[in-house]
N, CA and C atoms as an extended XYZ file, in Angstrom:
474
Properties=species:S:1:pos:R:3:atomname:S:1:resname:S:1:resid:I:1 pbc="F F F"
N         0.839       -1.177        0.000 N   MET     1
C         0.000        0.000        0.000 CA  MET     1
C         0.882        1.238        0.000 C   MET     1
N         0.508        2.233       -0.773 N   ARG     2
C         1.275        3.461       -0.851 CA  ARG     2
C         1.014        4.343        0.359 C   ARG     2
N         2.005        5.154        0.751 N   PRO     3
C         1.754        6.126        1.809 CA  PRO     3
C         0.705        7.137        1.346 C   PRO     3
N         0.052        7.781        2.287 N   ALA     4
C        -1.051        8.695        1.971 CA  ALA     4
C        -0.631        9.860        1.096 C   ALA     4
N         0.634       10.261        1.124 N   THR     5
C         1.052       11.421        0.345 CA  THR     5
C         1.870       11.041       -0.880 C   THR     5
N         1.760        9.814       -1.357 N   ALA     6
C         2.545        9.382       -2.510 CA  ALA     6
C         1.859        9.790       -3.804 C   ALA     6
N         1.837       11.064       -4.096 N   ALA     7
C         1.159       11.564       -5.279 CA  ALA     7
C         2.075       11.688       -6.475 C   ALA     7
N         3.371       11.513       -6.299 N   ALA     8
C         4.321       11.833       -7.345 CA  ALA     8
C         4.405       10.821       -8.475 C   ALA     8
N         4.235        9.537       -8.222 N   ALA     9
C         4.496        8.556       -9.266 CA  ALA     9
C         3.372        7.541       -9.388 C   ALA     9
N         3.042        7.221      -10.625 N   ALA    10
C         2.118        6.138      -10.898 CA  ALA    10
C         2.927        4.850      -10.939 C   ALA    10
N         2.280        3.715      -10.691 N   GLU    11
C         3.007        2.451      -10.658 CA  GLU    11
C         3.702        2.150      -11.975 C   GLU    11
N         3.021        2.329      -13.111 N   SER    12
C         3.617        1.981      -14.386 CA  SER    12
C         4.475        3.109      -14.955 C   SER    12
N         4.216        4.336      -14.548 N   GLY    13
C         5.006        5.466      -15.030 CA  GLY    13
C         4.669        5.900      -16.441 C   GLY    13
N         3.573        5.394      -17.013 N   SER    14
C         3.205        5.788      -18.365 CA  SER    14
C         1.691        5.803      -18.505 C   SER    14
N         1.243        6.518      -19.529 N   ARG    15
C        -0.179        6.541      -19.806 CA  ARG    15
C        -0.548        5.345      -20.660 C   ARG    15
N        -1.810        4.966      -20.615 N   THR    16
C        -2.307        3.866      -21.418 CA  THR    16
C        -2.657        4.382      -22.801 C   THR    16
N        -2.195        3.691      -23.834 N   LYS    17
C        -2.515        4.078      -25.206 CA  LYS    17
C        -3.983        3.778      -25.477 C   LYS    17
N        -4.673        4.753      -26.036 N   VAL    18
C        -6.074        4.587      -26.386 CA  VAL    18
C        -6.167        4.614      -27.894 C   VAL    18
N        -6.529        3.510      -28.491 N   VAL    19
C        -6.570        3.385      -29.940 CA  VAL    19
C        -7.771        4.125      -30.496 C   VAL    19
N        -7.518        4.991      -31.449 N   GLY    20
C        -8.594        5.698      -32.130 CA  GLY    20
C        -9.393        6.623      -31.242 C   GLY    20
N        -8.855        7.011      -30.086 N   GLY    21
C        -9.555        7.920      -29.203 CA  GLY    21
C       -10.738        7.291      -28.489 C   GLY    21
N       -10.924        5.986      -28.620 N   ARG    22
C       -12.051        5.303      -27.984 CA  ARG    22
C       -11.677        4.854      -26.582 C   ARG    22
N       -12.676        4.766      -25.737 N   ASP    23
C       -12.465        4.320      -24.367 CA  ASP    23
C       -13.172        2.992      -24.173 C   ASP    23
N       -12.610        2.150      -23.350 N   SER    24
C       -13.319        0.917      -22.995 CA  SER    24
C       -13.876        1.085      -21.591 C   SER    24
N       -14.950        0.377      -21.316 N   GLY    25
C       -15.599        0.477      -20.013 CA  GLY    25
C       -14.691        0.119      -18.858 C   GLY    25
N       -13.663       -0.707      -19.103 N   SER    26
C       -12.779       -1.101      -18.009 CA  SER    26
C       -12.014        0.093      -17.457 C   SER    26
N       -11.690        1.059      -18.291 N   PHE    27
C       -10.995        2.243      -17.803 CA  PHE    27
C       -11.935        3.129      -16.989 C   PHE    27
N       -13.162        3.294      -17.452 N   VAL    28
C       -14.133        4.118      -16.735 CA  VAL    28
C       -14.344        3.559      -15.330 C   VAL    28
N       -14.423        2.248      -15.196 N   LYS    29
C       -14.665        1.615      -13.896 CA  LYS    29
C       -13.600        1.981      -12.867 C   LYS    29
N       -12.384        2.226      -13.309 N   ARG    30
C       -11.314        2.599      -12.378 CA  ARG    30
C       -11.621        3.911      -11.658 C   ARG    30
N       -12.379        4.782      -12.300 N   PHE    31
C       -12.660        6.100      -11.744 CA  PHE    31
C       -13.918        6.138      -10.889 C   PHE    31
N       -14.814        5.190      -11.066 N   LEU    32
C       -16.110        5.258      -10.397 CA  LEU    32
C       -16.008        4.937       -8.916 C   LEU    32
N       -16.786        5.664       -8.117 N   GLY    33
C       -16.812        5.456       -6.678 CA  GLY    33
C       -16.409        6.719       -5.938 C   GLY    33
N       -16.191        6.565       -4.650 N   ASP    34
C       -15.824        7.692       -3.785 CA  ASP    34
C       -14.315        7.701       -3.559 C   ASP    34
N       -13.704        8.854       -3.801 N   TYR    35
C       -12.276        9.042       -3.553 CA  TYR    35
C       -12.102       10.202       -2.584 C   TYR    35
N       -11.297        9.995       -1.570 N   ARG    36
C       -11.058       11.012       -0.539 CA  ARG    36
C        -9.690       11.624       -0.762 C   ARG    36
N        -9.635       12.974       -0.649 N   TYR    37
C        -8.337       13.642       -0.716 CA  TYR    37
C        -7.495       13.192        0.470 C   TYR    37
N        -6.255       12.804        0.218 N   ASP    38
C        -5.325       12.441        1.285 CA  ASP    38
C        -5.046       13.690        2.126 C   ASP    38
N        -4.526       13.529        3.345 N   PRO    39
C        -4.219       14.706        4.174 CA  PRO    39
C        -3.265       15.671        3.456 C   PRO    39
N        -3.547       16.944        3.579 N   ALA    40
C        -2.700       17.963        2.951 CA  ALA    40
C        -1.327       17.978        3.624 C   ALA    40
N        -0.297       18.241        2.829 N   ASP    41
C         1.071       18.325        3.329 CA  ASP    41
C         1.716       19.574        2.747 C   ASP    41
N         1.888       20.593        3.559 N   ILE    42
C         2.438       21.872        3.091 CA  ILE    42
C         3.884       21.732        2.616 C   ILE    42
N         4.624       20.742        3.133 N   HIS    43
C         6.028       20.563        2.743 CA  HIS    43
C         6.176       20.036        1.323 C   HIS    43
N         5.257       19.175        0.899 N   THR    44
C         5.311       18.632       -0.460 CA  THR    44
C         4.281       19.303       -1.377 C   THR    44
N         3.453       20.178       -0.797 N   LEU    45
C         2.352       20.857       -1.484 CA  LEU    45
C         1.275       19.879       -1.971 C   LEU    45
N         1.255       18.684       -1.394 N   THR    46
C         0.224       17.709       -1.735 CA  THR    46
C        -1.110       18.166       -1.155 C   THR    46
N        -2.115       18.260       -2.033 N   ASN    47
C        -3.464       18.681       -1.660 CA  ASN    47
C        -3.483       20.054       -0.994 C   ASN    47
N        -2.649       20.949       -1.497 N   VAL    48
C        -2.617       22.338       -1.058 CA  VAL    48
C        -2.990       23.206       -2.260 C   VAL    48
N        -4.078       23.943       -2.139 N   VAL    49
C        -4.514       24.852       -3.188 CA  VAL    49
C        -3.885       26.205       -2.919 C   VAL    49
N        -3.296       26.800       -3.949 N   SER    50
C        -2.736       28.145       -3.810 CA  SER    50
C        -3.506       29.082       -4.730 C   SER    50
N        -3.506       30.364       -4.356 N   THR    51
C        -4.206       31.358       -5.165 CA  THR    51
C        -3.231       32.440       -5.601 C   THR    51
N        -3.646       33.203       -6.587 N   ASP    52
C        -2.816       34.321       -7.030 CA  ASP    52
C        -2.915       35.506       -6.066 C   ASP    52
N        -3.653       35.348       -4.992 N   LYS    53
C        -3.761       36.383       -3.948 CA  LYS    53
C        -2.819       36.081       -2.782 C   LYS    53
N        -2.036       34.985       -2.905 N   GLY    54
C        -1.065       34.652       -1.875 CA  GLY    54
C        -1.593       33.796       -0.748 C   GLY    54
N        -2.765       33.228       -0.912 N   THR    55
C        -3.306       32.365        0.138 CA  THR    55
C        -3.178       30.901       -0.263 C   THR    55
N        -3.178       30.038        0.745 N   VAL    56
C        -3.183       28.596        0.519 CA  VAL    56
C        -4.212       27.977        1.458 C   VAL    56
N        -4.776       26.859        1.035 N   TYR    57
C        -5.710       26.124        1.882 CA  TYR    57
C        -5.712       24.667        1.444 C   TYR    57
N        -6.095       23.755        2.356 N   PRO    58
C        -6.075       22.332        2.008 CA  PRO    58
C        -7.239       21.962        1.092 C   PRO    58
N        -6.979       21.082        0.151 N   GLU    59
C        -8.048       20.461       -0.632 CA  GLU    59
C        -8.438       19.221        0.156 C   GLU    59
N        -9.709       19.100        0.502 N   GLN    60
C       -10.111       18.001        1.363 CA  GLN    60
C       -11.524       17.558        1.053 C   GLN    60
N       -11.890       16.420        1.611 N   GLY    61
C       -13.228       15.889        1.423 CA  GLY    61
C       -13.242       14.737        0.433 C   GLY    61
N       -14.454       14.299        0.107 N   THR    62
C       -14.648       13.154       -0.769 CA  THR    62
C       -15.282       13.590       -2.081 C   THR    62
N       -14.749       13.073       -3.168 N   VAL    63
C       -15.306       13.303       -4.500 CA  VAL    63
C       -15.989       12.011       -4.932 C   VAL    63
N       -17.240       12.108       -5.343 N   ARG    64
C       -17.988       10.939       -5.818 CA  ARG    64
C       -18.011       10.978       -7.350 C   ARG    64
N       -17.461        9.932       -7.939 N   PHE    65
C       -17.431        9.805       -9.396 CA  PHE    65
C       -18.492        8.797       -9.811 C   PHE    65
N       -19.336        9.177      -10.771 N   SER    66
C       -20.383        8.290      -11.271 CA  SER    66
C       -20.404        8.344      -12.790 C   SER    66
N       -20.950        7.291      -13.392 N   ALA    67
C       -21.039        7.221      -14.845 CA  ALA    67
C       -22.182        8.106      -15.333 C   ALA    67
N       -22.027        8.621      -16.536 N   THR    68
C       -23.111        9.356      -17.187 CA  THR    68
C       -23.720        8.435      -18.239 C   THR    68
N       -24.685        8.939      -18.972 N   ASP    69
C       -25.311        8.119      -20.006 CA  ASP    69
C       -24.510        8.113      -21.305 C   ASP    69
N       -23.410        8.868      -21.357 N   LYS    70
C       -22.573        8.904      -22.558 CA  LYS    70
C       -21.311        8.097      -22.321 C   LYS    70
N       -20.941        7.301      -23.284 N   LYS    71
C       -19.773        6.425      -23.165 CA  LYS    71
C       -18.503        7.241      -22.912 C   LYS    71
N       -17.765        6.811      -21.886 N   GLY    72
C       -16.490        7.454      -21.584 CA  GLY    72
C       -16.600        8.717      -20.750 C   GLY    72
N       -17.814        9.142      -20.402 N   ARG    73
C       -17.987       10.364      -19.604 CA  ARG    73
C       -18.352        9.998      -18.183 C   ARG    73
N       -17.812       10.766      -17.254 N   ILE    74
C       -18.134       10.582      -15.842 CA  ILE    74
C       -18.503       11.927      -15.237 C   ILE    74
N       -19.188       11.860      -14.106 N   ASN    75
C       -19.553       13.052      -13.350 CA  ASN    75
C       -18.785       13.014      -12.035 C   ASN    75
N       -18.234       14.157      -11.640 N   ALA    76
C       -17.547       14.276      -10.353 CA  ALA    76
C       -18.354       15.223       -9.483 C   ALA    76
N       -18.822       14.721       -8.347 N   HIS    77
C       -19.552       15.546       -7.377 CA  HIS    77
C       -18.570       15.870       -6.258 C   HIS    77
N       -18.192       17.151       -6.145 N   THR    78
C       -17.148       17.577       -5.213 CA  THR    78
C       -17.738       18.020       -3.874 C   THR    78
N       -16.903       18.111       -2.829 N   PRO    79
C       -17.399       18.440       -1.485 CA  PRO    79
C       -18.126       19.789       -1.395 C   PRO    79
N       -17.870       20.700       -2.321 N   ASP    80
C       -18.538       22.006       -2.288 CA  ASP    80
C       -19.927       21.968       -2.909 C   ASP    80
N       -20.373       20.778       -3.336 N   GLY    81
C       -21.705       20.628       -3.919 CA  GLY    81
C       -21.744       20.813       -5.419 C   GLY    81
N       -20.591       20.937       -6.045 N   CYS    82
C       -20.526       21.148       -7.493 CA  CYS    82
C       -20.449       19.827       -8.240 C   CYS    82
N       -20.948       19.838       -9.466 N   ASP    83
C       -20.856       18.691      -10.361 CA  ASP    83
C       -20.055       19.094      -11.591 C   ASP    83
N       -19.120       18.226      -11.966 N   TRP    84
C       -18.223       18.477      -13.091 CA  TRP    84
C       -18.258       17.268      -14.015 C   TRP    84
N       -18.134       17.499      -15.314 N   THR    85
C       -18.142       16.425      -16.293 CA  THR    85
C       -16.728       16.226      -16.833 C   THR    85
N       -16.296       14.962      -16.867 N   LEU    86
C       -14.979       14.618      -17.385 CA  LEU    86
C       -15.122       13.498      -18.405 C   LEU    86
N       -14.157       13.409      -19.315 N   THR    87
C       -14.100       12.319      -20.272 CA  THR    87
C       -12.894       11.455      -19.951 C   THR    87
N       -13.116       10.134      -19.909 N   VAL    88
C       -12.058        9.175      -19.613 CA  VAL    88
C       -11.486        8.644      -20.920 C   VAL    88
N       -10.170        8.702      -21.002 N   ARG    89
C        -9.443        8.092      -22.121 CA  ARG    89
C        -8.266        7.349      -21.501 C   ARG    89
N        -8.343        6.038      -21.518 N   GLY    90
C        -7.297        5.240      -20.879 CA  GLY    90
C        -7.311        5.485      -19.384 C   GLY    90
N        -6.145        5.719      -18.810 N   ASP    91
C        -6.046        5.918      -17.365 CA  ASP    91
C        -6.143        7.387      -16.958 C   ASP    91
N        -6.634        8.238      -17.877 N   THR    92
C        -6.722        9.673      -17.638 CA  THR    92
C        -8.155       10.175      -17.830 C   THR    92
N        -8.599       11.029      -16.921 N   ALA    93
C        -9.896       11.705      -17.074 CA  ALA    93
C        -9.624       13.205      -17.111 C   ALA    93
N       -10.242       13.886      -18.072 N   GLU    94
C       -10.043       15.329      -18.218 CA  GLU    94
C       -11.383       16.049      -18.273 C   GLU    94
N       -11.393       17.246      -17.699 N   LEU    95
C       -12.571       18.103      -17.712 CA  LEU    95
C       -13.061       18.261      -19.150 C   LEU    95
N       -14.366       18.055      -19.368 N   ASP    96
C       -14.912       18.138      -20.721 CA  ASP    96
C       -16.377       18.544      -20.644 C   ASP    96
N       -16.741       19.753      -21.083 N   PRO    97
C       -15.931       20.723      -21.808 CA  PRO    97
C       -14.861       21.351      -20.917 C   PRO    97
N       -13.902       21.983      -21.578 N   ALA    98
C       -12.703       22.457      -20.885 CA  ALA    98
C       -12.972       23.498      -19.808 C   ALA    98
N       -13.965       24.324      -19.943 N   THR    99
C       -14.275       25.314      -18.913 CA  THR    99
C       -15.688       25.067      -18.406 C   THR    99
N       -15.813       24.932      -17.061 N   GLN   100
C       -17.115       24.713      -16.442 CA  GLN   100
C       -17.213       25.598      -15.210 C   GLN   100
N       -18.432       26.042      -14.903 N   THR   101
C       -18.661       26.903      -13.747 CA  THR   101
C       -19.778       26.336      -12.891 C   THR   101
N       -19.582       26.438      -11.578 N   CYS   102
C       -20.567       25.998      -10.601 CA  CYS   102
C       -20.983       27.207       -9.771 C   CYS   102
N       -22.280       27.415       -9.645 N   HIS   103
C       -22.822       28.525       -8.865 CA  HIS   103
C       -23.359       27.986       -7.539 C   HIS   103
N       -22.883       28.551       -6.424 N   THR   104
C       -23.375       28.161       -5.103 CA  THR   104
C       -23.800       29.412       -4.342 C   THR   104
N       -24.372       29.222       -3.184 N   ALA   105
C       -24.813       30.352       -2.370 CA  ALA   105
C       -23.645       31.214       -1.901 C   ALA   105
N       -22.447       30.639       -1.835 N   THR   106
C       -21.281       31.397       -1.350 CA  THR   106
C       -20.428       31.977       -2.471 C   THR   106
N       -20.811       31.737       -3.726 N   GLY   107
C       -20.054       32.291       -4.845 CA  GLY   107
C       -19.955       31.318       -5.999 C   GLY   107
N       -19.093       31.640       -6.949 N   ASP   108
C       -18.919       30.822       -8.143 CA  ASP   108
C       -17.528       30.207       -8.156 C   ASP   108
N       -17.479       28.974       -8.634 N   THR   109
C       -16.207       28.299       -8.854 CA  THR   109
C       -16.153       27.905      -10.318 C   THR   109
N       -15.065       28.237      -10.981 N   SER   110
C       -14.854       27.832      -12.368 CA  SER   110
C       -13.600       26.985      -12.446 C   SER   110
N       -13.661       25.944      -13.247 N   LEU   111
C       -12.474       25.163      -13.556 CA  LEU   111
C       -12.196       25.307      -15.040 C   LEU   111
N       -10.947       25.574      -15.372 N   VAL   112
C       -10.537       25.639      -16.769 CA  VAL   112
C        -9.724       24.414      -17.143 C   VAL   112
N        -9.268       23.686      -16.118 N   TYR   113
C        -8.482       22.480      -16.357 CA  TYR   113
C        -8.574       21.588      -15.129 C   TYR   113
N        -8.853       20.307      -15.333 N   TRP   114
C        -8.814       19.320      -14.258 CA  TRP   114
C        -8.495       17.989      -14.888 C   TRP   114
N        -7.397       17.413      -14.488 N   THR   115
C        -6.983       16.114      -14.984 CA  THR   115
C        -6.746       15.181      -13.815 C   THR   115
N        -7.213       13.947      -13.948 N   LEU   116
C        -7.025       12.900      -12.956 CA  LEU   116
C        -6.410       11.691      -13.650 C   LEU   116
N        -5.484       11.038      -12.972 N   VAL   117
C        -4.842        9.846      -13.526 CA  VAL   117
C        -4.879        8.748      -12.470 C   VAL   117
N        -5.282        7.548      -12.875 N   THR   118
C        -5.196        6.388      -11.991 CA  THR   118
C        -4.724        5.198      -12.799 C   THR   118
N        -3.727        4.507      -12.288 N   ASP   119
C        -3.284        3.297      -12.973 CA  ASP   119
C        -3.771        2.044      -12.260 C   ASP   119
N        -4.336        2.199      -11.063 N   ASP   120
C        -4.771        1.022      -10.313 CA  ASP   120
C        -6.215        1.090       -9.813 C   ASP   120
N        -6.895        2.211      -10.005 N   GLY   121
C        -8.272        2.342       -9.540 CA  GLY   121
C        -8.417        2.476       -8.036 C   GLY   121
N        -7.321        2.658       -7.336 N   ARG   122
C        -7.348        2.835       -5.882 CA  ARG   122
C        -6.779        4.187       -5.476 C   ARG   122
N        -5.866        4.710       -6.267 N   HIS   123
C        -5.249        6.013       -5.999 CA  HIS   123
C        -5.335        6.855       -7.264 C   HIS   123
N        -5.485        8.161       -7.079 N   MET   124
C        -5.510        9.088       -8.202 CA  MET   124
C        -4.532       10.216       -7.934 C   MET   124
N        -3.932       10.694       -9.001 N   ASN   125
C        -3.164       11.928       -8.964 CA  ASN   125
C        -3.982       12.960       -9.732 C   ASN   125
N        -3.913       14.214       -9.291 N   ALA   126
C        -4.762       15.235       -9.903 CA  ALA   126
C        -4.043       16.568      -10.015 C   ALA   126
N        -4.528       17.376      -10.950 N   PHE   127
C        -4.102       18.764      -11.097 CA  PHE   127
C        -5.335       19.535      -11.546 C   PHE   127
N        -5.567       20.712      -10.958 N   HIS   128
C        -6.635       21.550      -11.493 CA  HIS   128
C        -6.286       23.027      -11.367 C   HIS   128
N        -6.885       23.792      -12.272 N   ALA   129
C        -6.710       25.242      -12.285 CA  ALA   129
C        -8.068       25.863      -12.548 C   ALA   129
N        -8.324       26.970      -11.877 N   GLY   130
C        -9.599       27.637      -12.058 CA  GLY   130
C        -9.640       28.951      -11.325 C   GLY   130
N       -10.837       29.334      -10.891 N   SER   131
C       -10.997       30.589      -10.158 CA  SER   131
C       -12.219       30.500       -9.263 C   SER   131
N       -12.218       31.346       -8.243 N   THR   132
C       -13.367       31.469       -7.358 CA  THR   132
C       -13.762       32.935       -7.286 C   THR   132
N       -15.041       33.155       -7.170 N   THR   133
C       -15.571       34.503       -7.006 CA  THR   133
C       -16.544       34.462       -5.839 C   THR   133
N       -16.300       35.294       -4.841 N   THR   134
C       -17.202       35.394       -3.701 CA  THR   134
C       -17.703       36.828       -3.608 C   THR   134
N       -18.889       37.026       -3.020 N   PRO   135
C       -19.434       38.377       -2.925 CA  PRO   135
C       -18.460       39.335       -2.243 C   PRO   135
N       -18.359       40.524       -2.749 N   SER   136
C       -17.534       41.614       -2.211 CA  SER   136
C       -16.033       41.340       -2.288 C   SER   136
N       -15.613       40.343       -3.062 N   GLN   137
C       -14.195       40.036       -3.220 CA  GLN   137
C       -13.853       39.950       -4.705 C   GLN   137
N       -12.632       40.340       -5.070 N   PRO   138
C       -12.229       40.149       -6.469 CA  PRO   138
C       -12.013       38.657       -6.750 C   PRO   138
N       -12.138       38.232       -7.987 N   PRO   139
C       -11.901       36.828       -8.321 CA  PRO   139
C       -10.470       36.416       -7.945 C   PRO   139
N       -10.316       35.153       -7.568 N   ALA   140
C        -8.995       34.615       -7.250 CA  ALA   140
C        -8.744       33.391       -8.123 C   ALA   140
N        -7.608       33.364       -8.791 N   ASN   141
C        -7.211       32.183       -9.546 CA  ASN   141
C        -6.701       31.145       -8.564 C   ASN   141
N        -7.080       29.878       -8.790 N   THR   142
C        -6.710       28.801       -7.875 CA  THR   142
C        -5.965       27.702       -8.623 C   THR   142
N        -5.031       27.050       -7.915 N   PHE   143
C        -4.214       26.005       -8.517 CA  PHE   143
C        -3.981       24.875       -7.522 C   PHE   143
N        -4.262       23.651       -7.922 N   LEU   144
C        -3.879       22.465       -7.167 CA  LEU   144
C        -2.828       21.773       -8.025 C   LEU   144
N        -1.575       21.849       -7.596 N   TYR   145
C        -0.479       21.306       -8.386 CA  TYR   145
C        -0.254       19.825       -8.141 C   TYR   145
N        -0.393       19.376       -6.895 N   VAL   146
C        -0.151       17.979       -6.541 CA  VAL   146
C        -1.375       17.479       -5.774 C   VAL   146
N        -2.268       16.816       -6.475 N   GLY   147
C        -3.450       16.268       -5.835 CA  GLY   147
C        -3.296       14.775       -5.656 C   GLY   147
N        -3.705       14.264       -4.503 N   ALA   148
C        -3.645       12.831       -4.220 CA  ALA   148
C        -4.949       12.404       -3.583 C   ALA   148
N        -5.600       11.423       -4.197 N   LEU   149
C        -6.855       10.898       -3.686 CA  LEU   149
C        -6.745        9.383       -3.552 C   LEU   149
N        -7.448        8.842       -2.564 N   THR   150
C        -7.476        7.405       -2.331 CA  THR   150
C        -8.922        6.950       -2.294 C   THR   150
N        -9.194        5.812       -2.943 N   ARG   151
C       -10.559        5.270       -2.959 CA  ARG   151
C       -11.016        5.035       -1.517 C   ARG   151
N       -12.230        5.473       -1.219 N   SER   152
C       -12.807        5.245        0.106 CA  SER   152
C       -13.261        3.809        0.218 C   SER   152
N       -13.205        3.269        1.407 N   ALA   153
C       -13.668        1.895        1.639 CA  ALA   153
C       -15.188        1.869        1.524 C   ALA   153
N       -15.693        1.122        0.579 N   THR   154
C       -17.140        1.041        0.389 CA  THR   154
C       -17.650       -0.382        0.443 C   THR   154
N       -16.794       -1.347        0.737 N   GLY   155
C       -17.224       -2.736        0.803 CA  GLY   155
C       -17.082       -3.437       -0.520 C   GLY   155
N       -17.916       -3.108       -1.524 N   LYS   156
C       -17.890       -3.814       -2.793 CA  LYS   156
C       -16.633       -3.522       -3.594 C   LYS   156
N       -15.998       -2.364       -3.365 N   ASP   157
C       -14.800       -2.007       -4.123 CA  ASP   157
C       -13.532       -2.532       -3.475 C   ASP   157
N       -13.652       -3.098       -2.289 N   GLU   158
C       -12.458       -3.550       -1.567 CA  GLU   158
C       -12.055       -4.923       -2.015 C   GLU   158
């Protein structure tokens, strides 16, 4: 088992070749389920979101990934109550369409890029970039450079 902050390397060290841009259901299955952000580590910047305003905060909580009705597409429901659509190609899922915005009572969150990689369906590495807008505050660009998530114990996935 990998340590909780082992976000740097995938087991195989390479992406899976996807022939003709098509995805097989076996790859989508690796992403489905609940994944929890590993504990934030300021020393390695694992699960630490930084902003262009000079602030940092931990990325935390559980992301629920579910299949959509379109082949190769998944939905990510994040702890802030937002839903994001990604397309799976091999061992990589990317935000699709490329820019998405979520409106909540506390403000807006936009993602312009979010990529997740899993080679084993138990751990994911992630990167995302976007912005947040809250009432009476200027927009802040946000960046998660080293994201690490681990599949939550759900019984059937163990």
